[in-house]
Residue frames as qw, qx, qy, qz and C-alpha x, y, z in Angstrom:
[[0.028, -0.196, 0.328, -0.924, 87.37, 85.23, 106.72],
 [0.154, -0.465, -0.852, 0.182, 84.63, 84.82, 109.19],
 [0.090, -0.779, -0.425, -0.452, 81.72, 87.13, 109.57],
 [0.551, -0.791, -0.184, 0.192, 82.84, 88.10, 113.05],
 [0.614, -0.286, 0.175, 0.715, 86.19, 89.23, 111.69],
 [0.319, 0.645, 0.356, 0.597, 84.85, 91.81, 109.20],
 [0.198, 0.018, -0.255, 0.946, 85.68, 95.49, 110.19],
 [0.028, -0.719, -0.660, 0.215, 82.74, 97.39, 111.76],
 [0.153, 0.388, 0.207, 0.885, 81.51, 100.72, 110.54],
 [0.019, 0.373, 0.569, -0.732, 79.92, 103.22, 112.82],
 [0.287, 0.737, 0.611, -0.039, 76.55, 104.71, 111.96],
 [0.005, -0.869, 0.062, 0.491, 78.20, 108.12, 111.50],
 [0.276, -0.365, 0.719, 0.523, 80.76, 106.62, 109.08],
 [0.334, 0.384, 0.838, 0.197, 77.99, 105.01, 107.17],
 [0.180, 0.855, 0.410, -0.260, 76.05, 108.21, 106.94],
 [0.084, -0.764, 0.343, 0.540, 79.11, 110.11, 105.70],
 [0.267, -0.109, 0.830, 0.477, 79.80, 107.49, 103.03],
 [0.289, 0.613, 0.735, 0.010, 76.11, 107.67, 101.97],
 [0.126, 0.898, 0.186, -0.378, 76.11, 111.34, 101.70],
 [0.177, -0.559, 0.576, 0.569, 79.37, 111.37, 99.69],
 [0.293, 0.131, 0.869, 0.377, 77.96, 108.73, 97.31],
 [0.243, 0.736, 0.615, -0.144, 74.62, 110.49, 97.03],
 [0.025, -0.753, 0.114, 0.647, 76.38, 113.61, 95.85],
 [0.170, -0.170, 0.763, 0.600, 77.30, 111.88, 92.60],
 [0.120, 0.458, 0.853, 0.221, 73.58, 111.23, 91.87],
 [0.012, -0.882, -0.426, 0.201, 72.21, 114.71, 92.80],
 [0.497, 0.321, 0.122, 0.797, 73.70, 117.35, 90.51],
 [0.146, -0.460, -0.276, 0.831, 73.95, 120.95, 91.79],
 [0.289, 0.795, 0.527, 0.081, 71.17, 122.98, 90.36],
 [0.351, -0.091, 0.119, 0.924, 72.67, 125.94, 88.43],
 [0.183, 0.841, 0.433, -0.267, 70.56, 129.05, 88.34],
 [0.550, 0.449, 0.259, 0.655, 71.37, 131.15, 85.32],
 [0.205, -0.514, -0.158, 0.818, 72.55, 134.74, 85.93],
 [0.397, 0.764, 0.507, 0.030, 70.08, 136.85, 84.03],
 [0.003, 0.930, -0.136, -0.342, 72.44, 139.85, 83.71],
 [0.270, -0.535, 0.696, 0.396, 75.05, 137.81, 81.92],
 [0.649, 0.313, 0.693, 0.012, 72.86, 136.04, 79.47],
 [0.198, 0.034, 0.562, 0.802, 72.88, 136.52, 75.67],
 [0.407, 0.332, 0.191, -0.830, 70.02, 138.78, 74.51],
 [0.615, 0.418, 0.669, 0.006, 67.31, 137.14, 72.42],
 [0.381, 0.255, 0.534, 0.711, 67.27, 138.05, 68.72],
 [0.019, -0.792, -0.489, -0.365, 64.22, 140.27, 69.05],
 [0.444, -0.798, -0.146, 0.380, 65.90, 142.23, 71.92],
 [0.501, -0.159, 0.287, 0.801, 68.63, 143.32, 69.60],
 [0.128, 0.532, 0.518, 0.657, 66.11, 145.08, 67.35],
 [0.343, -0.853, -0.377, -0.114, 64.51, 146.91, 70.34],
 [0.608, -0.498, -0.106, 0.609, 67.83, 148.10, 71.79],
 [0.387, 0.117, 0.251, 0.879, 68.42, 150.66, 69.07]]
C-alpha cells in the first residue's frame, strides 16, 4: 500500500478520537456527598 492510498482523517475526526481516548486517562472526579457519609467514631458519642 502506497502512502498516497492511505485513508485521510479530517481534523474534526482526529479531535473526536483524541477526546475519546483522553477520557480513559482522565478519571471523573467524584465529590463525596457529605450528607450520606458514615459518621466518624467520635460523632457517635456526641450524638446522644
